[in-house]
C-alpha positions in Angstrom: 34.0 52.7 -84.2 30.8 50.8 -83.7 28.1 53.0 -82.2 24.9 51.8 -80.5 22.2 54.4 -80.3 19.7 54.6 -77.5 16.9 57.0 -76.6 13.6 57.0 -74.7 10.4 59.0 -74.7 8.2 59.4 -71.6 4.6 60.2 -71.1 5.3 63.9 -70.7 7.2 64.2 -74.1 4.2 65.3 -76.1 4.8 65.4 -79.8 8.3 63.9 -79.4 8.9 60.5 -81.1 11.7 58.0 -80.7 12.1 58.1 -84.5 13.0 61.9 -84.4 15.4 61.3 -81.5 17.1 58.4 -83.2 17.4 60.4 -86.4 19.3 63.2 -84.5 21.6 60.6 -83.0 22.2 58.9 -86.3 23.2 62.2 -88.0 25.6 63.0 -85.2 27.2 59.5 -85.2 27.5 59.2 -89.0 27.9 62.7 -90.3 29.8 64.4 -87.5 31.9 61.5 -86.0 32.0 59.1 -89.0 31.0 56.0 -86.9 29.3 52.9 -88.0 25.9 52.2 -86.5 25.8 48.8 -84.8 22.3 49.1 -83.4 19.5 51.6 -82.8 17.5 50.9 -79.6 14.6 52.9 -78.0 11.9 52.7 -75.4 8.5 54.4 -75.4 7.1 55.7 -72.2 7.1 53.8 -68.9 4.8 51.1 -70.3 2.2 49.3 -68.4 4.6 47.1 -66.4 7.3 49.8 -66.2 9.9 47.5 -67.9 12.3 48.9 -70.5 12.8 46.1 -73.0 15.1 48.3 -75.1 17.4 49.0 -72.2 17.6 45.3 -71.5 18.7 44.7 -75.1 21.2 47.5 -74.8 22.8 45.9 -71.8 23.0 42.6 -73.6 24.6 44.2 -76.6 27.3 45.9 -74.6 28.0 42.8 -72.6 28.4 40.8 -75.8 31.1 43.3 -77.0 29.0 44.5 -80.0 29.7 48.2 -79.4 32.6 50.6 -78.9 30.6 53.7 -78.0 27.1 54.4 -76.6 25.4 57.4 -78.0 22.3 58.8 -76.2 20.3 62.0 -76.1 20.9 62.6 -72.4 21.6 60.8 -69.2 18.0 61.5 -68.1 16.7 59.4 -71.0 19.2 56.6 -70.3 19.1 56.5 -66.5 16.4 56.8 -63.9 18.5 58.0 -61.0 22.0 58.9 -59.8 22.4 55.3 -58.6 21.5 54.1 -62.0 24.2 56.3 -63.5 26.7 54.5 -61.4 25.4 51.2 -62.6 25.7 52.3 -66.2 29.3 53.5 -65.6 30.1 50.0 -64.1 28.6 48.4 -67.2 30.7 50.6 -69.6 34.0 49.9 -67.8 36.3 47.2 -69.1 36.0 43.9 -67.3 38.9 41.6 -67.6 37.0 38.6 -66.1 34.4 38.8 -68.8 36.9 39.8 -71.5 35.0 43.0 -72.3 36.6 46.2 -73.5 35.7 49.7 -72.3 32.8 51.3 -74.1 32.7 55.1 -74.5 29.7 57.2 -73.7 28.4 60.2 -75.5 25.3 62.2 -74.2 24.6 65.1 -76.5 22.4 67.3 -74.3 24.7 66.8 -71.2 27.9 67.4 -73.2 29.4 64.1 -72.0 32.0 62.6 -74.3 34.4 60.0 -73.0 36.0 59.5 -76.4 38.3 62.4 -75.5 40.8 62.5 -72.6 39.2 65.6 -71.0 35.7 64.0 -71.3 36.9 60.8 -69.6 38.3 62.8 -66.7 35.1 64.8 -66.2 32.9 61.7 -66.5 35.0 59.7 -63.9 34.8 62.7 -61.5 31.1 62.9 -61.9 30.7 59.1 -61.3 32.9 59.3 -58.2 30.6 62.0 -56.9 27.5 60.0 -57.6 29.1 57.0 -55.8 29.7 59.1 -52.7 26.1 60.4 -52.7 24.8 56.8 -53.0 27.0 55.6 -50.2 25.8 58.5 -48.0 22.1 57.7 -48.8 22.7 54.0 -47.9 24.4 54.9 -44.7 21.6 57.3 -43.7 19.0 54.6 -44.5 20.9 52.2 -42.3 21.1 54.6 -39.4 17.4 55.4 -39.8 16.5 51.7 -39.7 18.5 51.2 -36.5 16.7 54.1 -34.9 13.3 52.6 -35.8 14.3 49.2 -34.3 15.6 50.9 -31.1 12.3 52.8 -30.8 10.3 49.6 -31.1 12.3 48.2 -28.1 13.8 45.3 -30.1 17.2 44.1 -29.4 19.2 45.3 -32.4 21.7 42.5 -32.9 21.7 42.8 -36.7 22.0 39.0 -37.0 19.6 36.4 -38.1 15.9 37.1 -37.1 14.6 35.2 -34.0 13.2 31.9 -35.1 9.5 31.8 -34.4 9.1 28.1 -33.5 5.8 26.8 -32.2 6.7 25.0 -28.9 3.6 22.7 -29.2 4.6 21.6 -32.7 8.2 21.1 -31.6 7.1 19.0 -28.6 4.8 16.9 -30.7 7.6 16.0 -33.1 10.0 15.3 -30.2 7.6 13.2 -28.1 5.9 11.5 -31.0 2.1 12.0 -31.4 -0.9 10.6 -33.2 0.8 7.2 -33.6 3.9 8.8 -35.2 7.3 7.8 -33.9 9.5 10.5 -32.3 11.7 12.4 -34.7 15.4 13.1 -34.5 16.8 16.6 -34.4 17.7 16.4 -38.1 14.2 15.3 -39.1 12.6 18.0 -36.9 14.9 20.7 -38.5 13.9 19.5 -42.0 10.2 19.6 -41.2 10.2 23.0 -39.5 12.6 24.6 -41.8 15.2 25.7 -39.2 18.8 24.7 -38.5 19.6 21.8 -36.2 21.5 24.1 -33.8 18.3 26.2 -33.5 16.2 23.2 -32.8 18.6 21.9 -30.2 18.5 25.3 -28.5 14.7 25.4 -28.3 14.6 21.8 -27.1 17.0 22.6 -24.2 14.8 25.6 -23.3 11.7 23.4 -23.2 13.5 20.8 -21.2 14.7 23.3 -18.7 11.2 24.7 -18.4 9.8 21.2 -17.7 7.6 21.2 -20.9 9.3 18.1 -22.4 9.1 14.6 -20.9 12.0 12.3 -21.8 10.2 9.2 -20.5 7.3 9.7 -23.0 9.8 10.0 -25.8 11.7 6.9 -24.6 8.5 4.9 -24.4 7.5 5.8 -27.9 11.0 5.2 -29.2 11.0 1.7 -27.7 7.7 1.0 -29.3 9.0 2.2 -32.7 12.3 0.3 -32.4 14.5 3.3 -31.7 16.4 5.6 -34.1 19.2 4.8 -36.5 22.0 7.1 -37.5 20.5 9.8 -39.6 17.1 9.7 -37.8 15.7 6.6 -39.5 13.8 4.1 -37.3 15.4 0.7 -36.7 13.6 -2.1 -38.5 10.9 -3.5 -36.2 10.5 -7.3 -36.0 7.5 -8.7 -37.7 5.6 -11.2 -35.5 4.8 -14.1 -37.8 1.8 -15.2 -35.7 0.3 -11.7 -35.8 1.0 -11.4 -39.5 -0.6 -14.7 -40.3 -3.6 -13.9 -38.2 -4.1 -10.5 -40.0 -3.6 -12.2 -43.4 -6.1 -15.0 -42.7 -8.6 -12.4 -41.4 -8.7 -11.0 -44.9 -6.9 -7.7 -44.3 -5.4 -6.1 -47.4 -1.7 -5.8 -47.8 -1.9 -2.0 -47.5 -3.8 -2.3 -44.2 -1.2 -4.8 -42.9 1.7 -2.6 -43.8 0.2 0.5 -42.1 -0.7 -1.5 -39.0 2.7 -3.1 -38.6 4.6 0.1 -39.7 6.6 -1.8 -42.2 7.4 -1.4 -45.8 5.8 -3.5 -48.6 9.0 -5.4 -49.4 9.5 -6.6 -45.8 5.8 -7.7 -45.5 6.0 -9.5 -48.8 9.2 -11.3 -47.8 7.6 -12.3 -44.4 4.5 -13.7 -46.2 6.6 -15.6 -48.7 8.6 -17.2 -45.8 5.3 -18.2 -44.1 3.9 -19.5 -47.3 7.0 -21.6 -47.9 6.6 -23.2 -44.4 3.0 -24.0 -45.1 1.6 -21.7 -42.4 -0.8 -19.8 -44.7 -4.2 -21.1 -45.7 -5.4 -19.5 -48.9 -8.9 -21.0 -48.5 -9.4 -19.6 -45.0 -8.4 -16.1 -46.2 -10.8 -16.2 -49.2 -13.6 -17.4 -46.9 -13.0 -14.5 -44.5 -12.9 -12.0 -47.4 -16.2 -13.3 -48.7 -17.7 -12.9 -45.2 -16.6 -9.3 -45.1 -18.2 -8.7 -48.5 -21.5 -10.2 -47.3 -21.5 -7.9 -44.2 -21.2 -4.9 -46.4 
């Protein structure tokens, strides 16, 4: 059998080294049981971050199917709590989905040896007891949490938390403010980070309370050209006279796009059409640009 050895020393283990503990495990595995040593893994103390790199390597080794038996000094050096014992038991069990075989456990100080039939029975009974204890602790914690919620006077529905939506922000997105077009429910949900059903519910509440004004939204939508499917605004018509006047006045293309609320491709296409019809005077534009520079 391939044996992987694991042990750990803590801050209170004065004079105890991982080398001594591993030597004891090595003598037991090779001299007493005649097993082959696949790996020797150890951790020293809790460390600054509290992480156990050796234990992480042990878990990876077992999941990779590199061991048939885990030999440790005691469960206290392997696990931190009864709940952790259950997690280790789950790790050592065979998993058909991952194609792993069952790994035996030997803890010398605790007289745990699952390589024998009696040892497997005692170990499974102990793990079942630990599972019941953990379930009882979780149930008690759940009941305590519900009691605390009841004492605070909060409706304990145990569903999603109530969405804390700012009504002023929601109304601004819905009406359209600061020159921005009104947004669709889908767009509002994306900006505020909530579901569309939640946004619709809050909008109905604001409408019933008289805090939303549909006529303002309709006016702003008409100015922006309405909404397409999916919340995108319909393409606004570019007035060729207005565009030519702004272009002759020396406005930059970026300024024209922002003013007309149109994309660069549409503005460029409209300018190209006016240029083909001879309705753009390049000399007049350059003269107005030069006047602007002199005023600066």
